[in-house]
C-alpha positions in Angstrom: 32.6 5.9 27.2 29.5 4.8 24.5 29.2 7.1 21.0 25.8 7.7 19.8 25.4 8.0 15.6 22.7 9.5 14.4 21.5 9.1 11.0 19.1 9.2 8.1 18.1 6.1 6.3 16.2 6.0 2.8 15.0 2.7 2.7 12.0 0.2 2.1 10.6 -1.5 5.0 7.7 -4.1 4.2 6.2 -1.3 2.0 5.1 0.8 5.3 4.4 4.3 5.6 5.2 4.9 9.2 8.7 5.8 10.3 10.2 2.4 11.7 13.1 2.9 13.6 15.9 0.1 13.7 18.6 -0.1 16.4 22.1 -2.0 16.4 24.9 -1.9 18.7 28.1 -2.1 17.6 31.2 -2.7 18.9 34.3 -0.7 17.8 37.5 -1.2 19.4 35.8 -2.5 22.6 33.7 0.8 23.4 30.0 0.3 22.5 28.8 2.4 19.8 24.9 2.8 19.1 23.5 3.8 15.7 20.2 4.3 15.5 18.6 4.2 11.9 15.1 6.5 11.0 13.6 4.8 7.8 10.6 6.2 5.8 9.1 4.4 2.9 9.2 6.2 0.0 6.1 6.5 -2.2 7.9 7.4 -5.3 7.3 3.7 -6.2 3.3 3.5 -5.1 0.8 4.9 -7.8 -3.0 5.9 -7.1 -5.5 5.9 -9.3 -8.5 8.4 -9.6 -11.0 5.6 -8.1 -8.7 5.7 -4.9 -7.2 2.5 -5.6 -3.2 2.5 -4.9 -0.8 -0.1 -6.2 2.7 -1.0 -5.2 4.9 -3.2 -8.2 7.5 -5.3 -6.9 9.1 -7.8 -9.7 6.2 -8.2 -11.6 3.7 -8.4 -9.0 1.4 -5.6 -8.4 0.4 -5.2 -4.9 -3.5 -3.0 -4.3 -5.4 -1.9 -2.2 -7.7 1.4 -1.4 -6.2 4.8 -0.2 -6.2 6.2 3.4 -8.4 8.7 2.0 -11.0 6.2 0.2 -11.3 4.0 3.7 -11.8 7.7 5.4 -14.5 8.4 3.1 -16.1 5.2 3.5 -16.0 4.7 7.2 -16.2 1.4 9.1 -15.3 -1.3 6.7 -17.6 -4.1 7.2 -17.5 -6.8 4.5 -14.6 -7.0 1.2 -15.6 -8.9 -2.0 -12.8 -10.4 -3.2 -11.9 -12.1 -6.6 -10.8 -15.5 -7.1 -7.5 -16.7 -7.8 -6.5 -16.8 -11.8 -9.3 -14.2 -12.8 -8.0 -11.9 -15.2 -8.8 -8.0 -15.4 -8.3 -5.4 -17.7 -7.4 -2.2 -16.5 -10.4 0.0 -14.8 -12.4 -3.3 -14.7 -14.1 -4.0 -11.5 -12.9 -6.7 -9.5 -14.1 -6.6 -6.3 -16.3 -4.1 -3.7 -16.0 -2.6 0.1 -19.3 -2.5 2.1 -19.3 0.0 5.0 -21.7 1.0 8.0 -22.1 4.8 5.3 -21.8 3.2 1.6 -20.8 0.1 -0.8 -17.9 1.2 -3.6 -16.5 -1.3 -6.2 -13.2 -1.8 -6.2 -11.6 -1.2 -10.0 -7.9 -2.9 -11.4 -5.2 0.1 -11.4 -3.5 -2.2 -14.1 -4.3 -5.4 -16.4 -3.5 -8.5 -15.3 -4.3 -11.8 -13.2 -4.6 -12.2 -9.4 -2.5 -14.3 -8.3 -3.4 -14.1 -4.7 -6.0 -12.4 -2.6 -5.7 -11.7 1.1 -8.0 -13.9 2.7 -7.6 -12.2 6.0 -9.9 -9.6 5.5 -12.7 -12.0 5.3 -12.1 -12.5 8.6 -11.5 -8.6 8.9 -12.1 -6.2 6.9 -11.2 -3.6 9.5 -7.9 -3.8 8.0 -8.5 -1.6 5.1 -9.4 1.2 8.0 -6.5 0.6 10.5 -3.8 -0.5 7.9 -4.3 0.5 4.5 -1.2 0.0 2.8 0.1 -2.6 4.9 -2.4 -5.4 6.2 -5.2 -3.9 4.5 -4.3 -4.9 1.0 -6.6 -6.1 -1.4 -5.2 -8.5 -3.9 -2.1 -9.2 -5.7 -1.4 -9.6 -9.5 0.5 -10.5 -12.4 1.1 -7.2 -14.4 0.6 -7.7 -18.1 1.7 -4.0 -19.2 3.9 -2.4 -16.4 3.6 0.9 -19.2 0.3 1.4 -17.9 2.0 2.7 -14.2 2.7 5.9 -16.4 -0.8 6.9 -16.4 -1.3 6.5 -12.9 -0.7 9.5 -10.2 2.5 9.8 -7.9 1.8 10.6 -4.3 1.8 14.1 -4.9 -0.1 13.9 -7.9 -3.0 12.0 -5.8 -2.9 14.4 -2.7 -3.5 17.2 -5.4 -6.2 15.5 -6.9 -8.1 14.7 -3.5 -7.6 18.3 -2.3 -9.2 19.4 -5.0 -12.3 17.2 -5.3 -13.1 18.3 -1.3 
């Protein structure tokens, strides 16, 4: 007879926000034991700016994108203006732009640093910013000059409170 074990696991999976169910089948003394693990990305490491950019830092490299709130307000994104790899930006400096069917919006650097990678996929499919703002729709990756600048940014709860206050 098979046993089923359910447990809640907290772990980061490719910076996703959606729930991910991982399934393993283990053999324990000849019996199949199924173990299911429910995992949700914790947003403790994701920070937000008042201009609606988000940033996640991993080993000194920041991944930057726009929040789900921002992409909803902008509507369908039709063009993303990206910086060049190697360009350096101060915190709060304009580094790119988004154009949607409703409006254009500048992108501001949440931290001081140098661009190490751009999401070139957005050139062919800018709608990824809408459909997957925290995963496939990231904008740039940058080398972080001053990790202490993260302290000036909002965590998820503070950002949620902020967006509710500006509605």
